[in-house]
C-alpha positions as CSV (number, residue, x, y, z in Angstrom):
1,X,16.8,-4.2,-5.6
2,X,16.1,-0.5,-5.4
3,X,17.6,0.1,-8.7
4,X,15.3,-2.6,-10.1
5,X,12.1,-1.2,-8.7
6,X,13.0,2.3,-10.0
7,X,13.8,1.0,-13.4
8,X,10.4,-0.9,-13.2
9,X,8.5,2.3,-12.3
10,X,10.2,4.1,-15.1
11,X,9.3,1.5,-17.8
12,X,5.6,1.6,-16.6
13,X,5.6,5.2,-17.3
14,X,7.1,5.2,-20.6
15,X,4.9,2.2,-21.6
16,X,1.8,4.1,-20.5
17,X,2.7,7.2,-22.4
18,X,3.4,5.1,-25.7
19,X,0.1,3.2,-25.2
20,X,-1.8,6.4,-24.6
21,X,-0.2,8.0,-27.7
22,X,-1.4,5.0,-29.7
23,X,-4.9,4.6,-28.2
24,X,-5.8,8.2,-28.0
25,X,-7.2,10.8,-25.7
26,X,-10.7,9.2,-25.2
27,X,-9.4,5.8,-24.3
28,X,-6.9,7.5,-22.0
29,X,-9.7,9.2,-20.1
30,X,-11.6,5.8,-19.9
31,X,-8.6,4.0,-18.5
32,X,-8.2,6.6,-15.8
33,X,-11.8,6.3,-14.9
34,X,-11.4,2.5,-14.8
35,X,-8.4,2.9,-12.4
36,X,-10.4,5.0,-10.1
37,X,-13.5,2.8,-10.3
38,X,-11.4,-0.4,-9.8
39,X,-9.8,1.0,-6.9
40,X,-12.7,2.3,-4.9
41,X,-14.7,-0.9,-5.7
42,X,-11.8,-3.0,-4.4
43,X,-11.6,-0.9,-1.2
44,X,-15.3,-1.2,-0.5
45,X,-15.3,-5.0,-1.2
46,X,-12.1,-5.5,1.0
47,X,-13.5,-3.3,3.8
48,X,-16.6,-5.5,3.9
49,X,-15.1,-9.0,3.7
50,X,-11.3,-9.0,4.4
51,X,-11.5,-8.9,8.1
52,X,-13.2,-12.2,8.1
53,X,-10.0,-13.8,7.3
54,X,-8.1,-12.3,10.3
55,X,-8.8,-15.1,12.7
56,X,-7.2,-17.6,10.2
57,X,-4.2,-15.3,9.9
58,X,-3.7,-14.4,13.5
59,X,-1.8,-17.6,14.8
60,X,0.7,-17.4,12.0
61,X,1.3,-13.7,12.5
62,X,1.5,-13.6,16.3
63,X,4.5,-16.0,16.9
64,X,6.8,-14.1,14.5
65,X,5.8,-10.6,15.6
66,X,6.1,-11.3,19.2
67,X,9.6,-13.0,18.7
68,X,10.7,-9.6,16.8
69,X,9.5,-7.8,20.0
70,X,11.7,-9.9,22.3
71,X,14.6,-10.0,20.0
72,X,14.9,-6.9,18.1
73,X,12.5,-4.2,18.9
74,X,13.7,-3.6,22.5
75,X,17.3,-3.7,21.5
76,X,16.7,-1.2,18.6
77,X,15.1,1.2,21.3
78,X,17.9,0.7,23.6
79,X,15.7,-1.1,26.4
80,X,17.2,-4.6,26.2
81,X,19.3,-4.4,29.3
82,X,16.5,-4.9,31.9
83,X,14.5,-7.9,33.3
84,X,11.3,-6.2,32.9
85,X,8.9,-7.3,30.2
86,X,7.9,-4.7,27.4
87,X,4.4,-4.5,28.8
88,X,5.9,-3.4,32.2
89,X,8.4,-1.0,30.5
90,X,5.6,0.5,28.4
91,X,3.0,0.7,31.1
92,X,3.7,4.3,32.2
93,X,5.0,6.0,29.0
94,X,2.6,6.7,26.2
95,X,5.2,8.1,24.1
96,X,7.4,5.1,24.5
97,X,4.5,2.9,23.8
98,X,3.9,4.5,20.4
99,X,7.7,4.2,19.5
100,X,7.6,0.5,20.5
101,X,4.4,-0.1,18.3
102,X,6.0,1.7,15.3
103,X,9.3,-0.1,15.7
104,X,7.5,-3.3,15.8
105,X,5.8,-2.7,12.5
106,X,9.0,-1.5,10.9
107,X,10.8,-4.7,11.9
108,X,8.3,-6.7,10.0
109,X,8.5,-4.4,6.9
110,X,6.1,-1.7,7.3
111,X,7.4,1.6,6.1
112,X,7.3,5.1,7.5
113,X,4.0,6.7,7.7
114,X,2.1,3.5,7.3
115,X,4.0,2.1,10.5
116,X,3.1,5.3,12.1
117,X,-0.5,5.2,11.3
118,X,-0.8,1.4,12.3
119,X,1.0,2.3,15.7
120,X,-1.7,4.9,16.6
121,X,-4.4,2.2,15.7
122,X,-2.8,-0.3,17.8
123,X,-2.7,2.0,20.7
124,X,-6.3,2.8,20.3
125,X,-7.2,-0.7,20.0
126,X,-5.4,-1.7,23.2
127,X,-7.0,1.2,25.0
128,X,-10.6,0.5,23.8
129,X,-10.4,-3.3,24.3
130,X,-8.2,-3.4,27.4
131,X,-5.7,-5.4,25.4
132,X,-2.1,-6.0,25.9
133,X,0.0,-3.8,23.4
134,X,1.5,-7.0,21.9
135,X,-1.9,-8.5,21.1
136,X,-3.0,-5.0,19.7
137,X,0.0,-4.9,17.4
138,X,-0.8,-8.3,16.2
139,X,-4.3,-7.6,15.6
140,X,-3.9,-4.5,13.8
141,X,-1.2,-6.0,11.7
142,X,-3.5,-8.9,10.7
143,X,-6.3,-6.7,9.8
144,X,-3.9,-4.5,7.5
145,X,-2.3,-7.5,5.7
146,X,-5.9,-8.9,5.0
147,X,-7.1,-5.6,3.8
148,X,-4.1,-4.6,1.6
149,X,-4.0,-8.1,-0.1
150,X,-7.7,-7.8,-0.7
151,X,-7.5,-4.4,-2.3
152,X,-4.6,-5.5,-4.4
153,X,-6.1,-8.6,-5.7
154,X,-9.7,-7.1,-6.2
155,X,-8.2,-4.1,-8.0
156,X,-6.5,-6.2,-10.5
157,X,-9.7,-8.4,-11.1
158,X,-12.0,-5.2,-11.4
159,X,-9.7,-3.5,-13.8
160,X,-9.2,-6.3,-15.9
161,X,-13.1,-6.8,-16.0
162,X,-13.6,-3.1,-16.9
163,X,-11.0,-3.2,-19.5
164,X,-12.7,-6.2,-21.1
165,X,-16.1,-4.6,-21.1
166,X,-14.6,-1.4,-22.6
167,X,-13.2,-3.3,-25.6
168,X,-16.2,-5.4,-26.4
169,X,-17.4,-2.7,-28.9
170,X,-13.9,-2.9,-30.6
171,X,-14.1,0.9,-31.7
172,X,-11.3,3.1,-32.3
173,X,-12.6,5.9,-30.0
174,X,-10.6,8.4,-31.8
175,X,-12.0,12.1,-32.2
176,X,-12.5,12.7,-36.0
177,X,-10.2,15.3,-37.6
178,X,-8.4,15.9,-34.5
179,X,-5.1,14.0,-34.7
180,X,-3.1,16.3,-32.5
181,X,-5.7,16.2,-29.7
182,X,-5.8,12.4,-30.1
183,X,-2.1,11.8,-30.1
184,X,-1.0,14.4,-27.7
185,X,-3.9,14.2,-25.4
186,X,-3.6,10.4,-25.4
187,X,0.2,10.7,-24.5
188,X,-0.7,12.9,-21.7
189,X,-3.5,10.8,-20.3
190,X,-1.0,7.8,-20.7
191,X,1.4,9.7,-18.4
192,X,-1.3,10.3,-15.9
193,X,-2.4,6.6,-16.0
194,X,1.3,5.5,-15.6
195,X,1.7,7.9,-12.7
196,X,-1.5,6.4,-11.1
197,X,-0.1,2.8,-11.5
198,X,3.2,3.8,-10.0
199,X,1.5,5.5,-7.1
200,X,-0.5,2.4,-6.3
201,X,2.7,0.2,-6.4
202,X,4.4,2.7,-4.1
203,X,1.5,2.4,-1.7
204,X,1.5,-1.4,-1.8
205,X,5.3,-1.7,-1.3
206,X,4.9,0.1,1.9
207,X,3.9,-3.0,3.4
208,X,6.3,-5.3,1.7
209,X,9.6,-4.5,3.5
210,X,10.1,-8.2,4.3
211,X,10.1,-9.1,0.6
212,X,11.9,-6.2,-1.0
213,X,14.3,-5.5,1.9
214,X,13.8,-3.5,5.1
215,X,15.8,-0.6,3.8
216,X,14.9,-0.6,0.0
217,X,12.2,1.8,0.1
218,X,14.3,4.6,1.6
219,X,17.0,4.0,-1.1
220,X,14.8,4.4,-4.0
221,X,14.3,7.6,-6.0
222,X,11.2,7.2,-8.1
223,X,9.4,4.9,-5.5
224,X,9.9,7.7,-2.9
225,X,8.7,10.3,-5.4
226,X,5.6,8.6,-6.4
227,X,4.6,8.0,-2.7
228,X,5.2,11.8,-2.1
229,X,2.8,12.8,-4.8
230,X,0.2,10.2,-4.4
231,X,-3.3,11.5,-4.3
232,X,-5.2,8.4,-5.7
233,X,-5.3,6.5,-2.4
234,X,-5.7,9.7,-0.2
235,X,-9.5,9.6,-0.1
236,X,-10.0,5.8,0.8
237,X,-8.5,5.6,4.1
238,X,-5.4,3.7,3.1
């Protein structure tokens, strides 16, 4: 699977460079602006409305997550040989509690820094709402699933809408008498746009370990590279 993902990302970059070369520099800039506007629009709308779906999702998520806590998480942490509940084990050790939350998220397919961030949010939620840590883990997971799914869906919708609007005039948008700038600049902007798409895919796949495989992310080359250079999602809290 990791080879397929890397080949897909490479294909996206190559196709984007070729499309940028054919369409020119101006269209390349317009496409980049479209990506940014679509992403930030999707984040704003998803932030406003996605959490309304959490109560619907919560019953389906809680059973699976809590079964992982009982069967897998404590065993992975080396704490399964006790008759105490995980709430009792974690009660007096904040560092152990963070590890428990992070391991719980990793077991349901959340990768690396995303799992770490969500673990901190779950701890804060438990403290602020006087909730059990298991309930906090489920709540933060439901919130993140709804938010990420909303961003992904709305981004695609907004980007398609912007591209349709941009193509209504049916103009070439090529700078007159500047073929080198049109072609070379378009290819460069195509590369930038392709990298942006790949960074967004890398961001999305951080939450899909159960689909692509729990160890796939760590086995990829390009996926980890695009995750490491990602700046397009840095300013939107995701």
